[in-house]
C-alpha positions as CSV (number, residue, x, y, z in Angstrom):
1,M,89.3,130.5,80.0
2,T,87.0,127.9,81.2
3,A,89.3,125.1,79.4
4,K,91.5,126.2,82.3
5,H,90.0,126.2,84.6
6,D,88.3,122.6,83.5
7,V,92.4,121.6,84.0
8,V,93.1,123.1,87.0
9,G,89.6,121.6,88.1
10,A,90.8,118.1,87.3
11,K,94.2,118.0,88.6
12,G,92.1,119.5,92.3
13,R,90.4,115.8,92.1
14,T,93.3,113.6,91.4
15,T,94.8,115.6,94.0
16,T,91.8,115.1,96.5
17,I,91.2,111.2,95.3
18,L,94.7,110.2,95.8
19,T,95.0,112.5,99.0
20,L,92.1,110.1,100.8
21,G,93.2,107.2,99.2
22,L,97.1,106.5,99.2
23,P,96.8,106.4,102.6
24,V,94.0,103.4,102.0
25,I,95.8,101.9,99.6
26,G,98.9,101.7,102.0
27,G,96.6,100.0,104.1
28,M,95.4,97.4,100.7
29,V,98.9,96.4,99.6
30,S,100.0,95.7,103.4
31,Q,97.2,93.9,103.9
32,N,98.3,91.8,100.2
33,V,101.7,92.0,101.4
34,L,100.9,90.4,105.0
35,N,99.2,87.8,102.9
36,L,101.8,86.9,100.4
37,V,104.3,86.5,103.6
38,D,102.6,83.9,105.2
39,T,101.6,82.7,101.4
40,A,105.4,82.4,101.4
41,F,106.0,80.9,105.0
42,V,103.0,78.5,104.7
43,G,104.3,77.1,100.9
44,T,107.6,75.5,102.7
45,L,105.5,73.1,104.0
46,G,103.8,71.6,101.1
47,N,100.6,71.6,98.6
48,A,98.6,70.1,101.8
49,A,99.9,73.4,103.9
50,L,98.8,76.1,101.1
51,A,95.6,74.4,100.7
52,A,94.8,74.2,104.3
53,V,95.4,77.7,104.9
54,G,93.7,78.9,101.8
55,T,90.6,76.7,102.6
56,G,91.1,78.1,106.1
57,S,90.7,81.6,105.1
58,F,88.2,82.0,102.8
59,A,85.9,80.1,105.4
60,F,86.8,82.6,107.9
61,F,86.1,85.2,106.2
62,M,82.5,83.4,104.6
63,T,82.0,82.9,108.2
64,T,83.1,86.6,109.1
65,A,81.4,88.4,105.8
66,F,78.4,89.4,107.1
67,V,79.9,91.3,110.3
68,T,82.3,93.3,108.8
69,G,79.7,94.1,105.5
70,L,79.1,97.2,108.8
71,S,81.6,98.6,107.2
72,A,79.9,100.0,105.1
73,G,76.3,101.8,107.5
74,V,79.0,103.2,109.5
75,Q,81.0,105.0,106.1
76,A,77.8,105.8,104.4
77,I,76.5,107.7,107.4
78,A,79.5,108.6,108.7
79,A,80.0,110.7,105.1
80,R,76.5,112.1,105.2
81,R,77.0,113.4,108.6
82,H,80.2,115.0,107.5
83,G,78.9,116.9,104.2
84,E,75.8,117.9,106.3
85,G,78.9,119.6,108.8
86,R,76.7,118.1,111.8
87,M,80.9,117.0,113.4
88,D,79.3,116.1,116.4
89,E,77.4,112.9,115.3
90,T,80.1,111.2,112.5
91,A,81.1,108.6,115.3
92,V,77.0,108.3,116.1
93,P,76.8,105.4,113.8
94,L,80.2,103.7,114.5
95,N,79.3,103.3,118.4
96,G,76.3,101.6,116.5
97,G,78.4,100.0,114.4
98,L,80.7,98.0,116.9
99,L,77.8,97.2,119.3
100,L,76.1,95.6,116.4
101,A,79.9,93.7,115.9
102,I,79.4,92.3,118.7
103,A,76.5,91.4,119.4
104,L,76.7,89.1,115.7
105,A,79.9,87.7,115.7
106,L,79.5,85.9,119.0
107,P,77.1,83.1,118.1
108,L,78.5,83.4,114.8
109,T,81.7,82.3,115.0
110,S,80.4,80.2,117.6
111,I,78.6,78.1,114.9
112,A,81.2,77.5,112.9
113,W,83.5,76.3,115.0
114,L,81.7,73.8,116.2
115,V,80.8,73.2,112.3
116,A,84.4,73.8,111.2
117,P,85.1,70.0,110.6
118,A,82.4,69.5,108.6
119,L,83.1,72.3,106.2
120,F,86.2,71.2,105.5
121,H,85.0,67.6,104.8
122,V,82.4,69.4,102.6
123,L,85.0,72.3,101.3
124,N,88.0,69.9,100.7
125,P,88.0,66.0,100.6
126,D,91.6,65.4,101.2
127,P,92.2,64.3,104.6
128,A,95.9,66.2,104.9
129,V,94.2,69.4,104.1
130,I,92.1,68.6,106.8
131,E,94.1,67.1,109.8
132,L,95.5,70.6,109.4
133,G,92.7,72.7,108.2
134,V,90.2,72.6,111.0
135,P,92.7,74.3,113.7
136,F,94.3,77.2,111.2
137,L,90.1,77.8,110.9
138,R,89.5,77.9,114.1
139,V,92.7,79.5,116.4
140,R,91.5,82.7,113.7
141,L,87.9,82.2,114.5
142,L,88.7,83.4,118.1
143,S,88.8,87.0,116.1
144,A,85.8,87.5,114.8
145,V,84.9,90.0,117.4
146,F,88.0,92.0,116.5
147,L,87.8,92.3,113.3
148,G,84.3,93.5,112.9
149,C,85.1,95.8,115.3
150,N,88.0,97.2,113.0
151,F,85.7,97.0,110.1
152,A,83.7,99.5,112.0
153,F,86.7,101.8,112.3
154,R,87.8,101.9,109.3
155,G,84.6,102.3,107.6
156,Y,84.4,105.5,110.0
157,W,88.0,107.0,109.1
158,N,87.2,106.7,106.2
159,G,83.7,108.3,106.2
160,I,85.4,111.3,108.2
161,N,88.1,111.5,105.4
162,R,91.2,110.2,108.0
163,P,92.1,106.9,106.0
164,G,95.8,107.9,108.4
165,N,94.2,106.3,111.0
166,Y,93.1,103.0,109.2
167,L,97.5,103.2,107.4
168,R,98.7,103.5,111.0
169,T,97.1,100.7,112.3
170,L,96.9,97.5,109.7
171,V,100.8,98.6,109.5
172,L,100.7,97.8,113.4
173,M,98.6,95.2,113.1
174,H,101.1,93.6,109.9
175,A,104.5,94.2,111.8
176,V,102.9,91.8,115.1
177,N,101.8,89.0,112.4
178,I,104.9,89.0,110.6
179,A,106.8,88.7,113.7
180,L,105.1,86.5,114.3
181,C,104.6,83.9,112.0
182,W,107.9,84.0,112.1
183,L,108.3,82.5,115.1
184,L,105.0,80.0,115.8
185,I,105.1,78.4,111.6
186,F,109.0,77.3,112.4
187,G,109.8,77.5,115.7
188,N,112.5,80.0,115.8
189,L,114.1,81.9,119.0
190,G,112.8,79.0,121.1
191,A,109.5,79.1,120.3
192,P,106.8,76.0,119.6
193,R,107.1,75.0,116.1
194,L,103.2,75.1,115.4
195,G,103.1,75.5,111.5
196,T,99.6,76.3,110.2
197,L,98.5,76.3,113.3
198,G,101.0,78.9,114.0
199,A,100.2,81.2,111.1
200,G,96.6,80.9,112.5
201,I,97.5,82.4,115.8
202,A,99.8,85.0,114.7
203,N,96.8,86.6,112.8
204,C,94.2,86.1,116.3
205,V,96.8,88.0,117.9
206,A,97.9,90.7,115.5
207,T,93.7,91.8,114.9
208,G,93.3,91.7,118.7
209,V,96.0,93.7,119.0
210,G,94.1,96.6,116.1
211,T,91.3,96.8,118.0
212,L,92.8,98.2,120.9
213,Y,94.6,100.1,118.7
214,Y,91.7,101.7,117.5
215,M,90.1,101.9,120.3
216,G,93.1,104.2,121.9
217,Q,92.9,106.7,118.6
218,G,89.4,106.6,119.2
219,L,89.4,108.0,122.8
220,R,92.4,110.5,121.2
221,F,90.4,111.8,117.3
222,A,86.7,111.1,117.6
223,R,85.6,112.1,122.0
224,P,84.4,115.3,120.5
225,A,82.9,113.8,117.3
226,G,80.5,111.7,120.5
227,F,82.5,108.1,119.6
228,L,81.8,106.4,123.5
229,R,78.8,109.2,124.2
230,K,76.2,107.9,122.7
231,L,73.7,104.9,120.9
232,P,72.1,105.8,117.6
233,D,68.9,106.4,117.8
234,A,65.6,103.8,116.4
235,T,66.0,105.9,113.0
236,A,69.7,106.0,112.8
237,L,70.0,102.4,113.5
238,R,67.5,100.9,111.0
239,T,69.2,103.6,108.4
240,M,72.2,101.6,110.0
241,L,70.4,98.1,109.0
242,R,69.1,99.3,106.3
243,I,72.5,99.9,104.6
244,S,74.7,97.6,105.8
245,V,72.2,94.5,106.2
246,P,72.2,94.2,102.9
247,A,76.4,94.4,102.3
248,G,76.7,91.7,104.8
249,I,74.5,89.6,102.7
250,Q,76.6,90.4,99.8
251,Q,80.2,89.8,101.5
252,L,78.8,86.8,103.3
253,L,77.6,85.0,99.5
254,Y,80.1,86.3,97.9
255,A,82.4,84.8,100.3
256,A,80.7,81.7,100.8
257,G,81.3,81.7,96.6
258,L,85.1,82.2,97.0
259,T,84.7,78.8,99.8
260,T,82.2,77.1,97.3
261,L,85.0,77.8,93.9
262,F,87.6,76.3,96.2
263,A,85.7,73.6,96.6
264,I,85.3,73.2,93.6
265,V,88.9,73.5,91.9
266,G,89.3,71.4,94.9
267,H,87.6,68.4,93.3
268,V,90.0,69.0,90.7
269,G,92.4,68.6,92.0
270,T,95.0,69.2,95.1
271,A,97.6,71.1,93.1
272,E,95.0,73.0,91.9
273,A,93.7,74.0,95.3
274,A,97.2,75.3,95.9
275,A,97.3,77.2,93.6
276,A,94.5,78.9,93.6
277,S,95.2,79.6,97.1
278,V,98.6,81.2,96.3
279,L,96.2,82.4,92.5
280,T,94.0,84.3,95.2
281,N,96.8,86.2,97.8
282,V,98.6,87.5,94.6
283,M,96.0,88.7,92.7
284,L,94.5,90.7,95.7
285,V,98.0,92.7,95.5
286,A,96.4,94.5,92.1
287,I,92.5,93.6,93.8
288,L,92.4,95.5,97.0
289,P,94.2,98.8,95.7
290,G,90.9,98.8,92.8
291,L,88.9,98.5,96.6
292,A,91.0,101.6,97.5
293,F,89.5,103.6,95.5
294,G,85.7,102.6,95.9
295,I,86.1,102.9,99.8
296,V,87.1,107.2,98.7
297,S,84.4,107.1,95.9
298,A,81.9,105.7,98.9
299,S,82.9,109.0,100.7
300,L,83.2,111.5,98.5
301,V,79.9,110.7,97.3
302,G,78.5,110.4,100.3
303,Q,79.6,113.4,101.7
304,S,78.5,115.3,98.1
305,L,75.1,114.5,99.0
306,G,74.9,115.0,102.7
307,R,75.8,118.9,100.4
308,K,73.3,118.0,97.6
309,D,75.0,117.9,95.7
310,R,74.2,115.2,93.3
311,D,75.6,115.4,90.1
312,E,78.8,116.3,91.7
313,A,78.3,112.9,93.9
314,H,78.0,111.5,90.0
315,R,80.9,112.5,89.4
316,W,82.9,111.8,92.0
317,G,82.4,107.8,90.1
318,W,83.8,108.3,87.3
319,D,86.7,110.4,88.3
320,V,87.3,107.7,91.0
321,V,86.8,104.9,88.2
322,K,89.9,107.1,86.0
323,V,92.1,107.2,88.5
324,A,91.2,103.3,89.9
325,T,92.1,101.7,86.6
326,V,95.2,103.3,85.7
327,A,96.7,102.7,89.3
328,M,95.7,98.6,88.5
329,T,96.5,98.4,85.1
330,V,100.0,99.4,86.1
331,L,99.9,96.6,88.9
332,G,98.4,93.7,86.4
333,L,101.6,94.0,83.5
334,P,104.0,91.9,86.3
335,M,100.7,89.3,86.6
336,L,100.3,89.3,83.1
337,F,104.0,89.0,81.7
338,L,105.7,87.6,84.3
339,P,103.6,85.0,85.8
340,G,106.2,82.6,86.6
341,P,108.9,85.1,89.0
342,V,105.9,86.8,90.9
343,L,104.5,82.8,91.3
344,S,107.9,81.2,92.1
345,I,108.0,83.2,95.1
346,F,105.2,81.2,96.8
347,I,105.2,77.7,94.8
348,H,108.0,75.5,94.5
349,D,106.3,72.4,93.4
350,P,106.9,72.5,88.9
351,E,103.4,70.5,88.6
352,T,101.3,72.8,90.4
353,L,103.5,76.0,89.3
354,A,102.9,75.6,86.0
355,L,98.8,74.9,86.8
356,A,99.4,78.9,88.0
357,E,100.9,80.7,85.4
358,P,98.3,80.9,82.4
359,A,95.5,81.4,84.7
360,L,97.3,84.9,86.9
361,Q,98.9,85.8,83.1
362,V,94.3,86.2,82.6
363,F,93.9,87.9,84.8
364,G,96.7,90.5,84.9
365,G,95.3,91.0,81.0
366,T,91.2,92.1,82.5
367,I,92.8,94.0,85.7
368,A,90.9,97.3,84.1
369,A,87.1,96.0,83.6
370,E,87.8,94.9,87.0
371,S,88.5,98.4,88.7
372,V,85.8,99.9,87.6
373,G,83.2,96.9,88.8
374,M,85.1,97.7,92.7
375,V,84.6,101.4,92.6
376,L,81.5,101.9,90.8
377,M,79.7,98.8,93.3
378,N,81.6,100.9,96.6
379,A,80.1,104.5,95.0
380,L,76.3,102.9,95.5
381,L,77.4,102.0,98.3
382,G,78.3,105.4,99.8
383,A,75.5,106.6,98.5
384,G,73.2,103.9,100.6
385,A,72.5,101.9,97.6
386,G,73.5,98.7,99.1
387,K,70.2,96.4,98.0
388,L,71.1,97.1,94.4
389,T,74.6,96.7,94.7
390,M,73.2,93.5,96.7
391,M,71.0,92.0,93.7
392,V,74.2,92.2,91.3
393,S,76.7,91.2,92.7
394,V,74.9,88.0,94.0
395,G,73.1,87.5,91.0
396,M,76.6,87.3,88.9
397,Q,78.1,85.0,91.0
398,W,76.1,82.1,92.3
399,L,73.8,82.0,89.1
400,V,75.7,82.4,86.5
401,F,79.6,82.0,87.7
402,L,79.4,79.7,90.2
403,P,78.0,77.1,88.0
404,I,79.4,77.7,84.9
405,A,82.8,76.7,86.9
406,W,81.2,73.8,88.0
407,L,80.8,72.5,84.8
408,I,84.6,74.1,83.2
409,G,86.5,72.6,86.1
410,P,85.3,68.8,87.4
411,V,82.2,68.3,84.8
412,L,84.0,68.7,81.6
413,G,87.8,68.5,82.6
414,Y,89.0,72.2,81.5
415,G,91.0,72.4,84.5
416,L,91.8,76.0,87.0
417,L,93.0,77.3,83.9
418,G,89.0,77.6,82.1
419,I,88.0,78.6,85.7
420,W,89.6,81.9,86.0
421,I,89.3,82.4,82.2
422,A,85.1,81.9,83.1
423,Q,86.5,84.1,86.8
424,S,87.5,86.8,84.1
425,A,85.1,86.9,82.4
426,Y,82.0,87.6,85.1
427,R,83.1,89.9,87.0
428,S,84.1,92.1,83.2
429,V,80.4,91.8,82.9
430,Q,79.3,92.7,86.6
431,A,81.6,95.9,86.2
432,L,79.1,96.9,82.7
433,I,76.4,95.9,85.2
434,Y,77.5,98.7,87.7
435,A,78.7,101.5,84.9
436,A,74.9,101.2,83.4
437,L,73.7,101.4,87.4
438,W,75.6,104.2,88.4
439,Q,75.2,106.4,84.7
440,R,71.2,105.7,85.7
441,R,71.7,107.9,88.8
442,A,68.2,106.1,90.9
443,W,70.8,105.4,93.4
444,A,70.7,109.7,94.1
445,R,67.4,109.7,95.5
446,V,68.4,107.2,98.9
447,E,67.6,108.9,101.9
448,V,70.6,107.9,104.1
């Protein structure tokens, strides 16, 4: 009887994970499809365009990472209030997140606009890449406030178990982006032919459309929960900042680390930088579904802790890991066994394709270990342990991986493949650290 109950319970928990996770996964996959469509469009413009868009995108990610980290605080508090049964207060942290997003994004992006040319000179010394990349980055920066607001909404909808609202918004954004890319990159239907600048304009407009749609959903569904009715009190804002600031710093330094990685690869060669741009976008097709499961684990953990059930919170973390590992292993198989057909959609230069293929196979072979780290890192964030995850992520990336990547690539000459092997190894070790921290359960004592 007990065994039967356990089986039914396990199936029920898996159903819960998939019910919450599939809309988030759909959103994450759609984001990757958009990235891949953009990459396929830009790939027809040559290696310099690919390198410019790849470097500019990661510079934008770095600039806005601190703002998008607010999502962690909104989700953790909204999920905790949901678990406590305080339904009329779940949107209050969203109000605070929107206010903080606007207050932080405006000065950060203004500074980044001014320093964009100098930043590109540091990231990639190729004059052709700089010429194409600076206008692309600057127009993307115009969407930073919208992006911060969108991430706050994402944290709220996922925190209260309404991921479908997130999915619908992303589908709308991607439809707008793809249509505008087709028009503005190539000058179709009489539109100006803007190349990489057109890709940046399309992304900026689509992000703004997403914010408007999110606001409409908030007014429709979240008003009874306090949306735009009141701000968090001083204690709640401090709690949000206590969770969000470490998450934002982690995001910022992770993004800066990725940008630094692009700079390292750029010093190896322009073909390597173009290959790295495509590799990263293709890899995100597999990584972001794992991140989606991580977002689900953050909500389930936060809601369980709101009910004061620490054992259930601990079990949710591992249950989500099991589902995510299977899903991401399947997604990694084409990368492992069919790297050429996957990459040839986006890379048209034979030399660049030859550089990228073995690096993609390395990632495809280690993606299962990656899923453990992504889920448990987000589960820790859902429990409010943002400072802990920041220390692990920043330490492993900046003190271990990036120095090794510089040594392996530009110094010792092992090129792109050597750097990608080092990256997969460091991410696997990081996953083991997160697993050990989850088992210790110190996160269960964090108050939110």
